[in-house]
VOKOL-104504 format. One record per atom (N, C-alpha, C, O): x, y, z. Coordinates in pm, whole numbers, plus 50000, padded with zeros to 5 digits. Each point is the difference from the previous one (the first is absolute). Layout:
N
XYZ ...
END
This chain:
121
500534985650024 499065015749929 501145011850045 499805012149988 501364982150065 501225014349980 500994995649907 500324988150008 500355020349889 501144999949962 501005005850013 499675010250060 501494990149921 501225010049968 500404995949915 500254987949997 500045021749876 500954995549845 501375013850031 499715011050046 500964987049935 501405002149977 500355008349855 499484995749897 501255014150099 500034999449882 501415016049959 500145010150068 500434987149836 501655008850042 501304994149994 501005005249951 498944985450094 502034990149982 499974999549886 499055000349922 502174998750061 500824998049893 501474996850016 500574997150105 500035004049755 501545001350030 500655012049996 499155008849990 501924995450012 500605010450112 500944999750000 500514989050022 500535024649952 501314996850002 500025008050114 499215008550039 502284985550030 501125009250162 499315011350010 500135007549904 499024997050201 500045010849972 498745007849951 500025012350001 499144982349967 499185005049922 498444998750064 500244992350093 498615009849914 499215001450069 498634995349943 499795003549883 499234988950180 498734995349945 498775001650131 500154998950122 498725003849803 498924995350120 499114993949928 499604997249887 500115001350310 499394984949975 497835009350042 499645010950044 499804980049922 499085006650090 498984985649994 500454991149927 498115005650148 499584989550028 498445007250029 499835009650075 499154984049850 498495007950018 499804985150065 500504989049982 498075019250139 499634988150092 498524998449885 499355010049969 500494983450006 497925000049970 499224990650101 500494996250106 497914999749838 499084990550075 499185010950125 499625011450028 500474977750002 498845002150165 501395009350086 501184996950015 498095014550026 501415008750049 499065008550109 499045006249955 501164994050142 499665017750052 500565003650079 499745011250044 501224981350008 501595011050030 500914987749996 499884987749994 501525025850015 501134992549963 501155007250124 500355011850008 500004977950070 500885011750073 501824997349957 500555007249918 500024983950138 501545001049962 500114985049845 499624988949962 501205023050009 500574993949812 501295004449965 500585010950003 499904970249939 501265003450054 501244990349874 499434990449951 502105011349999 500574995049863 500354987450141 500225000350121 499624988449754 501634995350019 500284995149949 499284999449900 502214989950094 500564994549905 500694988550035 500394998750116 499844992349795 500674985150001 500874995649872 499654995449891 501225006650146 501314995449953 500244981649971 499714990150067 500815011749828 499924981849998 501094996850117 501055004950041 497904981149999 501014993850100 500015010350087 501115002250048 498045004649987 499765009350104 499015001050120 499014992749988 501045013150098 498544999250072 499165011749989 500785009450017 498204994849966 499145010249976 500635013450080 500704997250098 499165014949875 500365010150076 499175013350010 499265002249904 500765006250189 498575007449983 500985014149955 500705004950089 499325001449774 500385011849956 499305015250063 500635010550001 498664988750024 498875009850047 498664999450052 499294991649945 500295013950130 498815001050035 498935013150028 500485004350105 498675002349872 499155010350078 498494997150053 499044992549990 501365016750060 498494993550137 499015011649870 500215005849893 498814992450194 498295012549956 500505009750043 499325009749964 501784994350113 500675017850035 500605003149981 500435010650048 500454978249810 500765003749890 501445001750098 500815008849972 499384983150130 501104999550127 500734989049879 499414991049940 501375011250053 501614991149907 500294987350066 499174997150085 501694995449901 501524994050012 500444990149880 499314994249916 501765006050100 500934996549924 501494989550031 500775000050097 499214991149770 501264988250075 501135011149933 500095006449895 500674991950226 500925008550023 500755005249835 500305010249938 499754973650048 500684998149841 499885005649895 500834998449911 497835011750073 499305010349950 499685009449999 499315005949918 501304998250207 499365015850070 501335010049925 501214999549980 497335011649992 500855008749940 500404994249852 501105003849958 498074986849951 499794994949866 498995000349952 499695003049884 499584993450218 498274991949993 499095006350053 500295005350107 498414996449843 499045013550034 499174992949991 499854996149884 499094997650226 498664996949977 499055012750067 500005007650097 499374989949811 498335010050015 498794989049948 499864988549959 499405023550073 498334991349960 499045010749955 500215012050014 498434981149915 499425010449986 498514994250004 499494990949935 500085016250148 498824989250096 499265000649901 499954988749951 499195021349969 499095000849915 499964991649882 498934999549941 501964994550020 500484992549943 500454986349998 500234992149908 499865006750263 500274982650055 501384999949915 500144990749920 500615016350089 501334993149942 501075005550097 499935010550064 501244979049932 501205002650070 501295004449886 500094994549890 500885016250157 501274997049899 501204997450071 500375000950117 500204995049758 501355000150043 501235005749934 500564992149924 500075020950088 500525012149922 501534993950015 500375005950102 500794985249854 501124993949994 501255012649991 499465011049985 501144989350017 501095011249931 501404990950057 499884994250108 501255004849826 501284998950044 500344987749974 501024994750043 497814997949855 500124985050044 501034991850017 501065006149984 499174977350054 501464995649957 499584988149976 498804997249995 502304992949986 499654986450003 499234994750075 498954993949979 501795009250141 499294987550094 498215006350069 499314994650087 500415017649840 498404999549971 499314995949921 498855004349992 501634985849921 499474992549915 499294986350032 500704990250028 498235009149970 498924989050109 498475000949916 499875008449911 499234984050118 498945000049986 499725010750127 500735001750098 497965005249871 499525014350120 498304994949984 499294998649900 500474999650228 498334997550027 499395012950082 500565002450107 498785002949870 498985010150084 499004990250045 499404989949963 500755020950169 498584987650108 499265010750024 500375011549978 498104983950087 499505009350061 498934996750134 499684988450026 500055018050017 498434997750177 499485003949944 500075012049971 498964978249977 498625005449940 498774996050139 500074991050083 498825020149898 498864991350025 498775002749933 499535011049970 500044978350011 499295001549881 497975006750050 499115003949926 500944994150242 498565008850046 500185005050108 500704993950080 498735018549956 499904999150120 499734997050075 498924994150006 502135008850143 500084992150163 501074986949893 501044997450062 498894996649831 500584989649973 501984997450064 500645009250051 499714982249936 501554994250013 500275005049914 499225001249906 502355005150092 500655002649874 500584991249945 500604995450097 499894994149760 500364986349968 501545008049920 500285012050008 500344979849935 501175000849963 499714996649858 499184992849943 501875015650021 499914999349855 501504998249906 501105001350054 498804996649843 501195000249943 499844997149883 499214991549957 501905018649949 499724995849819 501164995549998 500844998850089 499174997749753 500624985449963 501395006049941 500884992749954 499185019050053 501595003750003 500975006549861 500044991149915 500275013950066 500885006149900 501224997849984 500544997850109 500195001749800 501504998550006 500835008049965 499895006549896 501184994350192 500625018849961 501404990449992 500254991250083 500595012249802 501264992750002 500925014449966 499475009649944 501494990450086 501215015950024 501194990049954 500534990750062 499745015049794 501854994850009 499825004149855 499055001949924 502394998850072 500335008049852 500554990249875 500265004849890 
END
């Protein structure tokens, strides 16, 4: 009943930039936290950045100063602007969101399918 669809991944050279977006659709009453995670081959999924409904953000140390997370609640969309990309940023990037589908209902955690980001010369 809730879907998350990421877009914006691709191949970029080291030092370049990419912008990811994740649109949440379906039966939505409200969304609290939204975030981006990434998973590289052979590695565990790790947090990249999260943003609360009050736009409080937190970032992994490895991306601080380079990545910026933002959200547009009118569009139910979360963004990730990635600058000064490094080869070690290569991974599948997945978005997630905590969504309440009915008033006074509980929040459920949803994931997107992921989008590949490759940083290579």
